[in-house]
C-alpha positions, -999 to +999 in steps of 0.1 A: -055-009-349-050-037-324-077-041-298-072-046-261-081-082-266-055-085-294-029-072-270-038-099-244-037-126-270-004-114-282+009-115-246-002-151-243+016-161-275+048-143-264+051-159-230+085-174-226+109-186-199+134-158-205+142-136-175+124-103-177+142-070-183+141-044-156+120-015-167+137+019-170+126+043-144+108+074-156+126+105-144+105+134-135+115+169-147+124+196-123+098+219-111+091+253-127+089+286-110+080+291-074+044+301-082+039+269-101+055+249-072+031+265-047+001+257-069+012+221-072+017+219-034-019+232-029-032+207-054-015+179-036-029+190-002-064+191-017-059+156-031-046+144+003-077+157+020-099+140-006-081+107+000-085+112+037-123+117+035-126+088+011-108+066+037-130+078+065-161+069+045-147+035+038-138+029+074-173+038+085-188+013+060-164-015+070-172-010+107-209-008+101-207-041+083-187-057+111-157-062+090-136-092+100-099-092+090-087-120+067-050-111+070-043-100+106-026-128+125-031-150+095-002-173+090-013-178+054-003-142+046+033-148+058+035-180+037+022-160+007+049-133+012+076-161+014+062-176-018+064-143-036+100-138-025+109-174-035+093-169-069+113-138-076+145-156-067+136-185-089+134-209-060+109-236-051+079-222-032+076-232+005+054-262+012+058-275-023+030-253-035+023-252-073+052-277-077+036-292-109+031-258-126+054-240-150+070-207-140+044-188-159+015-207-144+030-202-109+033-164-115-002-163-128-016-180-096+005-158-074-008-127-091-044-137-086-039-144-049-018-113-044-046-091-057-070-107-033-046-101-004-041-065-015-078-058-013-080-071+023-047-056+035-058-021+024-090-025+045-069-037+075-046-007+073-076+016+075-092-003+105-059-005+125-052+031+117-086+040+131-080+020+163-046+037+167-060+072+162-088+066+188-063+053+214-035+079+207-060+108+208-058+105+246-021+116+243-021+138+212-056+142+195-044+170+172-020+147+154-046+130+132-056+163+116-019+172+109-008+138+095-035+123+073-016+095+057-021+062+078+015+051+074+031+085+082+008+088+112+019+054+126+056+063+120+051+096+138+034+080+167+063+057+171+087+086+172+067+109+195+055+080+217+047+089+253+071+118+255+065+145+281+071+183+278+093+195+250+089+176+217+120+192+202+142+163+214+126+139+189+120+164+160+152+152+144+136+118+139+107+133+120+128+149+092+111+126+066+080+148+071+076+182+053+090+212+074+055+227+075+041+195+090+068+194+116+062+230+125+024+224+129+031+193+149+055+210+173+032+240+179+002+217+184+020+194+208+031+223+230-005+234+233-021+200+235-041+191+266-035+153+262-024+132+291+003+106+295-007+071+284-007+043+310+018+015+305-009-007+291-022+020+267+012+028+254+020-009+248-012-011+227-003+020+208+031+005+200+015-027+189-011-010+167+015+014+151+038-016+144+009-034+128+001-006+104+038-004+094+041-042+090+009-044+069+022-016+047+055-034+044+038-066+032+017-045+008+048-030-007+063-065-012+032-076-030+032-045-052+068-051-060+060-087-071+032-075-093+054-049-110+081-074-117+060-103-128+033-085-148+059-075-174+066-112-178+030-123-180+015-095-200+042-071-213+021-053-239-009-046-217+014-036-188+030-010-212-005+004-220-022+006-185+007-001-161+016-032-142-007-028-112-038-020-133-030-049-156-027-072-127-061-060-112-078-065-146-065-100-149-075-109-113-110-094-118-115-114-150-101-146-135-072-149-159-054-134-189-073-156-214-107-148-197-099-111-199-090-113-236-125-126-243-142-096-227-154-070-252-133-039-250-164-018-243-170-038-211-135-033-197 
């Protein structure tokens, strides 16, 4: 049986300049009976709360360490995103970066730097989400216990904004949320004791919510790049562990050759 290292070495040997084939999407089967659906829904809610508590612990640790962002307001991030998009289009990278490297070498370097950005961007989303929650609590403190996901929270804040009185006028713009969430949100808002935000506070709320959404947008672009390029760099390993895990393994080891030298028991 081929070892994990063998698979990596095979990937190295098979690297070519051919355009990669798009992977077939895995279609999910339809759900079973209603009882099974309800059970799955409860399991997902439990997982969401677990993820929420994990994020809260991480935020506390980051803030305790005086975390300093490496991506917020960093022009290098935008340049990196432009480089990823240019690479996927088969165009020269902006600024002449990596101009003496082959297509495979360029993809390899971009994968390593992308993984580093992803680590920091996840931290930044958590920090900005925390700042947004603390500020918007003045208006609608109950919202953070109803919508736990940072991205969904930021989007909901943008929809609800600084509205007064009846929230039903904007509910139509929240249809991407589950009906149960919308119902909880509507009832809680009607009973909330929050106050109107000042113009300055509301401007900051808009800025922070926009930032969360923008950071997530950049994250999705980077994940898309990894998924499309990892099948070119390491097709066999990507098939075994998935494109994102394969990219993280390579980034952690410092390269595909370096990872192939690591004993399977240590991976």
